[in-house]
C-alpha positions as CSV (number, residue, x, y, z in Angstrom):
1,M,-78.9,-221.3,59.5
2,V,-75.3,-221.2,60.7
3,V,-74.0,-218.5,63.1
4,R,-70.4,-218.1,64.2
5,V,-69.8,-217.1,67.8
6,D,-66.6,-216.8,69.7
7,I,-66.1,-218.3,73.2
8,G,-62.9,-216.6,74.3
9,D,-60.4,-217.5,71.6
10,I,-62.5,-220.5,70.4
11,P,-64.7,-220.0,67.4
12,V,-67.9,-222.1,67.5
13,D,-70.2,-222.8,64.5
14,V,-73.8,-222.7,65.7
15,V,-76.3,-224.6,63.5
16,L,-79.9,-223.7,64.1
17,K,-82.3,-226.4,62.9
18,D,-85.5,-228.2,63.6
19,I,-84.4,-230.4,66.5
20,R,-85.4,-230.7,70.2
21,N,-82.1,-230.8,72.0
22,I,-78.8,-229.0,71.9
23,H,-75.8,-231.0,70.7
24,L,-72.1,-230.1,71.1
25,S,-69.4,-231.7,68.9
26,V,-65.6,-231.3,68.6
27,Y,-64.3,-232.5,65.3
28,P,-60.9,-234.0,64.2
29,P,-58.2,-233.2,63.3
30,T,-57.9,-229.6,64.6
31,G,-60.7,-229.6,67.2
32,R,-63.3,-227.4,65.4
33,V,-66.4,-226.9,67.5
34,R,-70.0,-227.1,66.4
35,I,-73.3,-226.7,68.3
36,S,-76.5,-227.9,66.8
37,A,-79.4,-226.2,68.6
38,P,-83.2,-225.8,68.2
39,S,-84.1,-223.1,65.8
40,H,-86.1,-221.2,68.4
41,M,-83.2,-221.1,70.9
42,N,-81.6,-217.7,71.7
43,I,-78.0,-217.2,70.7
44,D,-77.1,-215.8,74.2
45,T,-78.5,-219.0,75.7
46,I,-76.4,-221.1,73.4
47,R,-73.3,-219.0,74.3
48,V,-73.9,-219.6,78.0
49,Y,-74.2,-223.3,77.3
50,A,-70.9,-223.3,75.4
51,I,-69.2,-221.4,78.2
52,S,-70.4,-224.0,80.7
53,R,-68.8,-226.7,78.5
54,L,-65.6,-224.8,77.9
55,G,-63.4,-227.1,80.0
56,W,-64.7,-230.2,78.1
57,I,-64.2,-228.5,74.8
58,K,-60.6,-227.7,75.5
59,K,-59.9,-231.2,76.8
60,Q,-61.3,-232.8,73.6
61,Q,-59.3,-230.4,71.5
62,G,-56.2,-231.3,73.3
63,K,-56.7,-235.0,72.7
64,L,-57.4,-234.5,69.0
65,R,-54.4,-232.3,68.4
66,Q,-52.1,-234.8,70.1
67,Q,-53.4,-237.8,68.2
68,E,-50.9,-239.2,65.8
69,R,-51.7,-238.9,62.1
70,E,-51.0,-241.3,59.3
71,T,-48.8,-239.9,56.6
72,P,-50.8,-239.7,53.3
73,R,-50.9,-243.1,51.5
74,E,-49.2,-243.1,48.0
75,Y,-49.9,-246.8,47.2
76,L,-46.3,-247.5,46.3
77,N,-44.2,-250.7,46.8
78,R,-43.1,-251.4,50.4
79,E,-45.5,-248.8,51.8
80,S,-46.9,-249.7,55.2
81,H,-50.6,-250.6,55.5
82,Y,-52.5,-252.1,58.4
83,L,-55.0,-254.8,58.9
84,W,-56.4,-255.6,62.4
85,G,-53.6,-253.6,64.0
86,K,-50.8,-255.5,62.2
87,R,-48.4,-253.8,59.8
88,Y,-48.1,-255.2,56.2
89,L,-46.0,-254.0,53.3
90,L,-47.7,-253.2,50.0
91,K,-46.5,-254.9,46.8
92,I,-47.9,-253.6,43.5
93,I,-48.1,-256.2,40.8
94,E,-48.9,-254.8,37.4
95,R,-50.7,-257.2,34.9
96,D,-53.1,-257.1,32.1
97,A,-55.9,-258.8,34.1
98,P,-58.7,-258.0,36.5
99,F,-57.9,-256.0,39.7
100,A,-57.4,-258.0,42.9
101,V,-56.1,-257.7,46.4
102,A,-54.5,-260.7,48.3
103,M,-52.3,-261.4,51.3
104,Q,-49.1,-263.3,51.4
105,H,-47.4,-263.6,54.8
106,S,-46.6,-260.0,55.8
107,T,-47.4,-258.5,52.4
108,I,-50.6,-257.1,50.9
109,L,-50.5,-257.8,47.1
110,L,-52.3,-255.3,45.0
111,Y,-52.8,-256.5,41.4
112,V,-53.5,-253.7,39.0
113,R,-53.4,-252.9,35.3
114,P,-50.3,-250.9,34.1
115,E,-50.6,-247.2,34.7
116,T,-53.4,-247.5,37.2
117,C,-53.9,-244.2,38.9
118,H,-53.5,-243.4,42.6
119,E,-57.2,-242.9,43.1
120,K,-58.1,-246.3,41.7
121,K,-55.5,-248.1,43.9
122,E,-57.0,-246.3,46.9
123,E,-60.5,-247.4,45.9
124,L,-59.3,-251.1,45.5
125,I,-57.7,-251.1,48.9
126,D,-60.7,-249.5,50.6
127,E,-63.0,-252.0,49.0
128,W,-60.7,-254.8,50.3
129,Y,-60.9,-253.3,53.8
130,R,-64.7,-253.1,53.4
131,K,-64.8,-256.9,52.7
132,Q,-62.7,-257.7,55.7
133,L,-65.2,-255.8,58.0
134,K,-68.2,-257.4,56.3
135,L,-66.7,-260.8,57.2
136,A,-65.8,-259.9,60.8
137,V,-68.8,-257.8,61.9
138,P,-71.6,-260.4,61.6
139,E,-70.0,-262.8,64.0
140,L,-69.6,-260.0,66.6
141,I,-73.2,-258.9,66.1
142,A,-74.5,-262.5,66.6
143,L,-72.4,-262.9,69.7
144,W,-73.5,-259.7,71.3
145,E,-77.2,-259.9,70.3
146,K,-77.4,-262.8,72.8
147,R,-75.5,-261.0,75.5
148,I,-77.2,-257.6,75.2
149,G,-80.7,-258.9,74.3
150,V,-81.2,-256.8,71.2
151,Q,-81.4,-257.5,67.5
152,V,-79.6,-255.6,64.7
153,S,-81.7,-255.6,61.5
154,E,-78.9,-254.3,59.3
155,F,-75.3,-253.1,59.4
156,G,-73.2,-251.3,56.9
157,V,-69.6,-250.0,56.4
158,R,-68.8,-246.6,55.2
159,K,-66.2,-243.9,55.5
160,M,-67.0,-241.6,58.4
161,K,-65.1,-238.4,59.2
162,T,-66.2,-237.8,62.7
163,K,-67.3,-241.1,64.3
164,W,-66.1,-244.7,64.6
165,G,-69.7,-245.9,64.3
166,T,-73.3,-244.7,64.4
167,C,-76.7,-246.3,65.3
168,N,-80.2,-245.7,64.2
169,P,-82.3,-247.3,67.1
170,Q,-85.6,-246.9,65.3
171,A,-84.4,-248.9,62.2
172,Q,-82.2,-251.1,64.4
173,R,-79.3,-250.3,62.0
174,I,-75.6,-249.7,62.8
175,W,-72.8,-248.3,60.7
176,I,-69.2,-249.1,61.1
177,N,-66.3,-246.8,60.1
178,L,-64.2,-248.3,57.3
179,E,-61.0,-247.2,59.2
180,L,-61.7,-249.9,61.9
181,A,-60.4,-252.6,59.5
182,K,-56.9,-251.1,60.3
183,K,-57.3,-251.3,64.0
184,P,-57.1,-254.3,66.4
185,K,-60.1,-256.5,66.4
186,E,-60.9,-255.8,70.0
187,C,-61.3,-252.1,69.1
188,L,-63.8,-253.1,66.4
189,E,-65.7,-255.2,69.0
190,Y,-65.8,-252.3,71.3
191,I,-67.4,-250.1,68.6
192,V,-69.9,-252.8,67.7
193,V,-71.0,-253.2,71.3
194,H,-71.1,-249.4,71.8
195,E,-73.5,-249.0,68.9
196,M,-75.6,-252.0,69.9
197,V,-76.0,-250.6,73.4
198,H,-77.5,-247.5,71.7
199,L,-80.4,-249.8,70.8
200,L,-81.2,-249.9,74.5
201,E,-80.2,-246.3,75.3
202,R,-80.0,-243.6,72.6
203,H,-78.0,-241.0,74.5
204,H,-74.6,-241.0,76.2
205,N,-76.0,-240.6,79.6
206,E,-75.6,-242.4,83.0
207,R,-77.8,-245.3,81.9
208,F,-75.7,-245.8,78.8
209,T,-72.5,-245.8,80.8
210,A,-73.9,-248.3,83.3
211,L,-75.0,-250.6,80.5
212,M,-71.5,-250.5,78.9
213,D,-70.0,-251.2,82.3
214,N,-72.2,-254.2,82.7
215,F,-71.7,-255.7,79.2
216,M,-68.0,-254.7,78.6
217,P,-66.3,-253.7,81.9
218,K,-63.0,-252.8,80.0
219,W,-64.7,-250.6,77.4
220,R,-62.9,-247.4,78.7
221,S,-59.5,-249.0,78.2
222,L,-60.5,-250.1,74.6
223,R,-61.8,-246.6,73.9
224,D,-58.5,-245.1,75.0
225,D,-56.5,-247.6,73.0
226,L,-58.5,-246.8,69.9
227,N,-58.2,-243.0,70.4
228,R,-54.4,-243.3,70.8
229,L,-54.0,-245.1,67.5
230,P,-53.0,-243.1,64.3
231,V,-55.9,-241.9,62.3
232,R,-56.3,-241.2,58.6
233,H,-54.4,-238.1,57.4
234,E,-57.1,-235.7,56.2
235,E,-59.0,-232.6,57.1
236,W,-62.2,-234.0,58.5
237,D,-65.4,-232.1,57.7
238,Y,-68.9,-232.2,59.1
């Protein structure tokens, strides 16, 4: 069940479901607010909770609204695309042959059949990004498994609209956001470590922060760098 409540001039979507704890989220790009709460919790109690977090909500909304947005990609010649934080120019090469993506110096070569649509070009580039991540992530996992003392049973890459990564501690599985292929590799490493630390501590509490401080002392700087970088131009849903 979803209930809309207003905290001052901020609308909040309250989702009542079968969970134990209350969760507050602020979503890109406009800073929409959602609270997931146990189905038995009183709306007035949830309202008081939201009011107590109002300062944090406004701070997060401010960050999101100031974050630079990529212009929509059109997949045209000489359009800018990024890999590991470095800018490349796209070159479209039409040919009657299988689709392919390759790199040549500072250019990404996209081989397509004549009259290939925009959506197909996007799909090809996204799949190429996916392959780059699937090459890079296993090395990072192997390195940090030894340092953190955990084991990742499986990892995957997918488009995510609200998070850079997720972790399922029970299954020992982590997921990485496809967009991270565009960011510097040290940002990818930060997210991999962040999700692996969740195998030791599920919640973002003091213990989690202490573990991150121990394993990656500069994690806050990397987090801030990542959050300052342009993000995909789209209306993110949840």
